[in-house]
TIVODREN-464278 format. One line per field, with one value per residue (C-alpha): residue number from 0; residue in one letter; x, y, z. Coordinates in steps of 0.2 Angstrom, whole numbers, plus 2048, in hexadecimal, padded with zeros to 3 digits. Layout:
TIVODREN-464278
n <- [NUM/...]
res <- [A/...]
X <- [X/...]
Y <- [Y/...]
Z <- [Z/...]
//
This chain:
TIVODREN-464278
n <- [0/1/2/3/4/5/6/7/8/9/10/11/12/13/14/15/16/17/18/19/20/21/22/23/24/25/26/27/28/29/30/31/32/33/34/35/36/37/38/39/40/41/42/43/44/45/46/47/48/49/50/51/52/53/54/55/56/57/58/59/60/61/62/63/64/65/66/67/68/69/70/71/72/73/74/75/76/77/78/79/80/81/82/83/84/85/86/87]
res <- [M/I/L/T/T/A/Q/Y/T/V/A/T/T/A/V/K/I/L/A/T/N/E/V/T/R/Q/V/N/I/H/C/I/G/N/D/A/V/Y/L/G/P/T/S/A/V/T/T/S/N/G/F/H/L/D/K/N/A/A/V/F/Q/I/E/L/D/A/N/D/E/L/W/A/I/S/S/T/G/S/Q/T/V/T/V/M/Q/I/T/L]
X <- [669/65E/660/653/651/645/63F/62F/627/621/614/608/5FE/606/60E/614/628/629/61D/61C/628/62B/63B/647/64E/65B/654/65E/655/65A/650/655/647/646/63E/63E/633/62C/62C/620/619/607/5FE/5F8/609/60B/616/612/615/621/634/63D/64A/651/654/666/66A/674/66B/660/663/657/651/640/638/62D/61B/622/61E/625/61B/620/619/620/618/61B/61B/623/634/63E/643/64E/64D/659/653/65D/655/65E]
Y <- [719/71B/72A/72F/73F/746/756/761/76E/77C/787/791/786/77C/76B/75F/75A/751/745/73E/72E/721/727/739/73F/74B/756/760/76C/777/781/783/789/79E/7A5/7A0/795/796/786/780/773/771/776/787/78C/79D/7AA/7B4/7A6/79B/799/7A4/798/7A2/79A/793/797/789/77A/77C/76E/768/75A/754/74A/73A/743/753/757/765/76F/77C/78A/799/7A9/7A9/79A/78A/787/776/770/764/759/74B/742/738/72C/72B]
Z <- [BF9/BEA/BDD/BD1/BC5/BBD/BB1/BB4/BAA/BB5/BB0/BB6/BC0/BCD/BCA/BD7/BD5/BE3/BEA/BFC/C02/C0D/C13/C14/C05/BFD/BF0/BE5/BD8/BCA/BBE/BAC/BA4/B9F/BB0/BC3/BCA/BDB/BE8/BF5/BFF/BF8/BE9/BF0/BEC/BE2/BDB/BEC/BF9/BF0/BF1/BE4/BDA/BCD/BBB/BB8/BCC/BD5/BD8/BE8/BF5/C02/C0C/C0E/C1A/C15/C14/C0D/BFA/BEE/BE3/BD6/BCD/BC0/BBD/BAB/B9C/BA0/BA7/BA8/BBB/BBF/BCE/BD4/BE3/BEE/BFC/C0C]
//
């Protein structure tokens, strides 16, 4: 098992917070900014089609396949998103 952590600044342009990997992995995401962020599988994610993640909400947990990416965008300002990736 390999554990990695990172923080990303998410603004009004989509940013890749998880790249493809060679194996399946478990991911924990927490938004610690001042506003919500929206998550999606491609850079086409928007505040209209993305998965809404409230600021300071409980940690969001998801399992991603090897070829999956995860992108994030915010409707206003710059938000901080923390990511913990556990390679299974």
